[in-house]
LUMPA-798122 format. One record per atom (N, C-alpha, C, O, CB): residue in one letter; x negated, z, y. Coordinates in steps of 0.05 Angstrom, whole numbers, plus 5000, padded with zeros to 4 digits. Atoms other than C-alpha are relative to their C-alpha. Glycine has a CB too. Layout:
// residues N
AXZY...
***
This chain:
// residues 202
M499049874972M499350065000M499649965027M499150175039M499350215001V501649914978V497449845070V500150165014V502450265017V499649905012S499049744983S496850365115S501049875028S500049665037S497350255005T498750134972T501250275184T497750155027T498150135051T504250135004D501249944980D495750595220D497449725006D496649625027D498950324994L500850344995L491749905202L501049795009L499849615021L499749904984L497550274983L498049435223L499250085021L498149905033L503950004998S500350064984S497049795280S498449885012S498649665021S500350105004S503550094987S489849765306S500349684991S498449544997S496550204980D501350325010D490649015275D500849865034D502749955046D502449804963P500149984969P489748685349P502749694992P504649655008P495749935020L498450255007L493747985313L502950155001L504950035008L499149844967T496449885004T500248475304T500550135028T502950105036T500550314971T499949924976T499248795370T499349945030T499950055051T499450134997D500550164977D496448345416D502749895016D504049695010D498349764991P496450024982P503048415473P499549685017P500549635039P500650365036L501150244984L500247695494L500149704985L499849474994L497050065007T499550215020T501547325427T502449805008T503649875028T500850144973G498550095002G506246785422G501849815032G503849675030G500950204986W499449974981W507446665497W499649615003W501449505015W498350275016R499550304998R506045855495R502549914994R503749765010R498349864984T497650105012T512245765447T502350045018T504149885021T500650134975R499049854986R515046195491R501349865029R503749845033R497950195001L500650174981L513945825555L501949774999L504049735011L497449924999R499850245013R514445205522R503549915002R504449735016R498750044968A497149895006A522045375505A501850035021A504149955017A499950254989L498349964975L524845565579L500549725003L498949545001L498750155028P499450204982P529245085606P498649975028P497850175040P502650045003V501450094967V526144725678V502949985014V503050125034V497749615003F498750124989F532544475698F503349994990F503449914967F498649785000E498449955011E539844585687E502649665009E504349544996E500450345009T499250294990T542543955720T497549795012T495149875015T502250055025E502550154993E538643325746E500050025035E502050035049E500249644986P500449974975P535443385815P501049795008P501949614993P497750045008P500350244990P536142935863P499249845001P496949935002P500049975010M501650244997M533442295869M498150075035M498850215054M502649674999F501349954976F527342215922F500049644992F499449544971F496850255006E500250304998E528141405943E496550005018E496150135038E503449855024T502050114998T520941165953T499749745021T497849695036T499549964976T500950334987T522240435985T500150065029T499349905045T502549704993A500549984974A522940786049A499750225017A501550365026A501549885008V500249814996V519841226076V498150005021V496249845021V499850124980P500950034972P517441406147P497250085002P496250274990P501650165019D502850054995D510441236173D498350225003D496050224994D499749855021D500949805001D509441946194D501050244973D503350304968D500550065026P498549845018P509542456135P502250235008P504150304994P498150134985L499149724993L511643076182L503449955002L505150124998L498550125034E497050084999E518542676190E500350054971E502650154971E500949675011L499050075031L519442666115L500750414991L502550554981L496349794973V500149625003V517143486115V503250075013V504850215001V496750205026A497749864984A522943576172A502149934986A504150074993A500449935031E497850055002E527943206129E500350184969E502450294961E500649675004W500149845023W525843536061W501350295006W503150404995W497250024990L499049714988L526444216102L502950025004L503850255002L498750075028G497850034977G532744076132G501850034971G503350224966G500149645026L498749955021L535343906061L499750174989L501950224978L500049874988A500049815016A533044446027A501550305009A502050504997A497250024995I497749764985I537344886085I502749964999I504650125001I499750025032A496950135001A542944456078A501149994968A503149854966A499949645013S499350055023S543844515997S499150335002S498350364979S498649754981G499949694995G542845326013G498550174984G499050394976G502550104997A502749805014A536045485977A499450235008A499450315031A497349905002P501049684984P534146125987P497849945004P496349794990P499950304984Q502549934986Q528746326037Q498549704999Q496249684990Q498350264983P501750354996P526745496048P499050015017P498549805030P501349715005H502350034973H522645686100H497150054995H495349985011H500550205023V501649815011V517846086053V497649744985V497949544970V501950244976A502150275009A511145696042A497250274991A496650495002A498849665038T502049834999T505045956004T497149795017T496649555016T499550124965L502350064986L498545906050L497350034982L497450254972L499950195023V502549965019V492045886008V497249875024V496849665036V500649754964T502050004986T485845976044T497050044985T497050134962T500650195018V502749925023V477946046019V498650165017V498450125041V497749724987S502349864980S473346516045S497549935004S496849754989S499550234994A503050114992A465846416075A498849984966A497449794958A497950275025D502250045026D463146575998D501949764980D501149724957D499350374979G499150175013G468046055973G502650104985G504049924975G498049904985D498050025016D473546415939D502849935005D503850065023D500050184990P497749954988P480146235944P502050224998P502050374979P501049824994S497549805013S486546665953S502249905017S501649785038S499750375003S496550054993S494746565971S501150264996S500950454980S501849764977R497749874989R499446886000R502549895006R503049655001R499350105020T496950144999T506746786017T500850125024T500850375026T502350054973L499349974972L509246766089L503149835004L504849784987L497349855021I497650144986I514646396132I499249915021I498150025041I502350155007L501250294973L513445736174L501550015018L504049985016L500049644992K498249854974K515245956242K500249715019K501649705039K497950345021D498250244978D515445196272D497849774986D495649804976D499750055048L501050175008L514444516255L499349775026L501249805042L501649934977K500250164974K511943956316K498549724984K497949694961K497850195029L501950115008L508243366319L497849984988L497049814972L499949975009D503350005009D501643576310D500050164975D498150094962D497750155024G500349905028G502744036244G502650125002G504750035009G497550204992L498649775012L505744676221L499050295011L496750345019L499849994969W500749734979W505845366252W500950234976W503050244963W502450025036F499449705006F504946066220F498450085012F496949975027F500150124976A501449724980A502246736243A498950204968A499350224944A503550235028T501449765017T498347266214T497850165012T496250025026T498849874974P501649954980P493947756245P497349834994P496649684976P499750325004S503650165000S486647496257S498350154990S496050074986S498449935031N502649855025N483048066217N501650134980N501550374974N497550285013S498749965029S488048026154S498149874983S496549734995S503249874995P502150185023P483947726096P500349615005P498649435003P501550104957A499050254991A487847076118A498149945022A496149795022A503150005009G501449964971G485547186186G496749914999G495749745014G500150355010R502250004990R478447256172R499449834982R496949794984R498650225005D500850225013D478146716119D500249805016D498149675015D501249954978L499450334982L481046076174L497550085016L496049905022L503749925023A502850004976A475146406222A498249904981A497549674985A498750335016A503150045018A469346346168A500449684986A498549544977A499550284969N500050315006N472945646150N503649984997N505250134985N497849894964P498850024986P478345346180P502349814980P504749814981P498449925024R498450105026R480544926117R502150224980R501450434969R497549894979A497949905011A487545106087A502049814990A501849574991A501050165015A498050175011A493644916056A503350154999A503750395000A498949924969L497149894999L501444996054L501149934977L500049744966L501749895022Q497850165026Q506644865992Q501650225007Q501650465012Q499049974959F497149895002F513544875993F500849964974F499849794959F502249875019Y498950065032Y517244955930Y503250034999Y503850265002Y498650254977W497249894998W525044945928W501149894972W502249674969W501849905028P498350045022P527444995857P501749845000P501649614991P500950174994L498150265008L533944735863L500149835004L502049724994L501849985001L500650295002L531744095884L498549874989L498449634992L499749925015G501150155013G527143995841G496649945020G494649855008G502249774994R502350114985R521443885905R498650165013R499650355027R500649835016Q502349934987Q514444055928Q499649895023Q500849685026Q498149974985I501050044982I511743955986I496850114999I496650354995I501850105018R502349865000R503844055990R498549915029R498249675028R498349934974V502150074981V499343996059V498050155002V498050394999V500849975024E502749895004E492244056063E498649905026E498449665032E498649914971G500450144973G488944106136G497650175007G496050284992G502750015022S501549784977S485144496190S502150085019S503549965035S497449865018A498549744988A488345136216A498550145018A496550265009A500850194981S501249884978S486245396281S502550175013S504850135008S498749775020P498349944981P489445846333P501449955019P499849905037P499650085005G498750044985G494445726376G499550195036G498050385044G502250034982P501449854966P494345936457P502350354998P504350444986P501649675045V499949675010V495446676459V502950035017V503750265014V496850265011E498150034992E501846516500E501450024974E502150244966E500249805017V498450105025V505146226435V499350264973V500950284954V498649634990S500449845027S502146786384S501550305018S502550495006S495750034985R498749734995R504847336437R503149954995R504150114980R499550125032A497650095004A512246966440A500950034970A503350084967A500049745009D499149945026D512447036361D499950354998D501550514988D497949834978W500349685018W510047736350W502650105023W503250335016W495850245002E498349914986E515947846410E502549994989E504150174994E499949915020A498150145018A521147476363A500550184976A502850214968A498949724991R500149825017R519347966310R501850235000R502750285022R497850075000S497249815008S524548506283S498450245016S495950245013S501150074959A501349745003A522749186311A498150184985A496050284993A501450095000P502049845021P519949546250P497849774994P495549854995P501850114969A502350154996A515848846241A498350075020A495950095017A500549775003R502450004971R512948936312R499150234993R496850244985R501250005037A502549805003A511249646302A498450034976A496850214975A500850245004A501750005020A508349466234A497149845012A494949905002A501549844974S502050184991S503548976274S498650045026S499650205041S500949765000D501349884981D498548976328D500649755023D501049535012D496750084991P498550274998P500848446378P496049875014P495149655018P504150005032A502749994998A493248506396A498349684985A497049474991A499450324982T501150235024T491448106336T501149834984T500049714966T499050094982W497950205015W497847696316W499349735013W499249685037W503550085006T500850265000T495847026311T501549694996T500549574976T498450044984A499150195000A500146386319A497449844990A495249865001A501349955024Y501950245014Y496045826275Y501449775003Y503849755008Y499350034968L498550225002L496745156271L498049834979L495549784979L500849865030L501750195024L495444726207L500449725005L502649654997L501250044967R500050294990R494643946234R499049924966R497150024953R497349915033P500150125035P495343566157P497749735005P497549585024P504149844984S501650195000S490143116136S500849834966S500049634955S497050155006R498650115027R494043036069R502550145000R503050375007R498250074971I496449925018I501343136044I499949874982I498849664983I503249935012E498850045021E503843065981E502750114996E503450354997E498650074983F496749935008F511543015965F499849944967F498649784953F502849745018L500149975036L512843165894L503650064996L504650245010L497450364985S497950075003S520442985865S499550054966S497849914954S500649725016V500349925023V521143285795V502449954992V504449975006V499150244996A497050015008A526443105742A499250184977A497250314969A501749694994A499249845021A529843375687A498549924975A498750084956A502949984997T501250145020T525842945638T496450005003T494749874992T501449695002R503349964987R518943155672R498649735013R496249755018R497750114972S500650164989S518342405703S500150025023S502249985036S500849844994H499049914966H516642615773H499249755013H498349535003H498250325018T500750224979T515542215828T497750155022T498350375032T503349905019R501549884983R509442365872R498649795021R497149615015R498150154985L500850214971L507841995943L497950345014L497950585018L504549845031Q502649844974Q501642235985Q499849815026Q500249575030Q496050004985Y500650154985Y499942146044Y497150085011Y496350315004Y502049975018T503750004994T491942086074T500350005032T502349945046T497749664986R499550024969R490242146145R496650075007R495750275019R502850285015P503449965005P481942056138P499149955028P499549745041P498249754976N501250074972N478142186204N501849975025N501049895047N498749744998G498849974978G484142276246G501249635005G501549535027G497750175023E499350384990E486341406241E503050114981E503450334969E497049604979P497150044999P493641306225P500150074969P498450074952P501349675010W499849865031W496841606164W500849674982W502149474988W503550324998R499150235022R496941146099R501350184977R500650414970R497249804986H499249905027H501241256038H500449864979H500749624979H502050115000G499550225027G502141085965G500350194973G499250404968G496949764995M498949885026M504641315901M497450164980M495250054979M501549744983L502149915015L500441785851L501650014976L504149994974L498650265010A499350025024A500741805783A500650344993A499550545002A497749834984E499149715005E504642395749E498450204989E499250434985E502050014982
***
């Protein structure tokens, strides 16, 4: 007879990470087919398409449609991510805010390269924006801080609260399908030249 002590100490029977591949693979991705992305008539400026998709996410009732993941890189080359709120969308880029002395602020001071990623599960759509982020005018940062709720203002310092503008050099639009046959459209702007766009492989 095998001792229960031996069974309980066997890593093959006690490993809590066993079986995750099969379990994850079995999860449904979408209950219904997400809306199609028509790519035959896209705008020359990808920020117009960002505005269109963001508006669609808001109209669809997607939860927290303005939430994005910010990715920065430290002076040592270590990547870091956090979730924040998109503050504004302009012709020159996307605005977000964070304290200048926060981990993200310190990263951006050392390396301005950054990325924002939006994902709306209900629509099966994702936007990835890559570019360079820099602090905006002091009055923009101050106005953003003053627009925060009283508890949020109490938890932050107006002297360090900073609005950053991410000027994109690459934007990718991903529209997924229940069949996992995805549509990927990429815009690039090398060296500040006019935007170019084209389809990417899945």
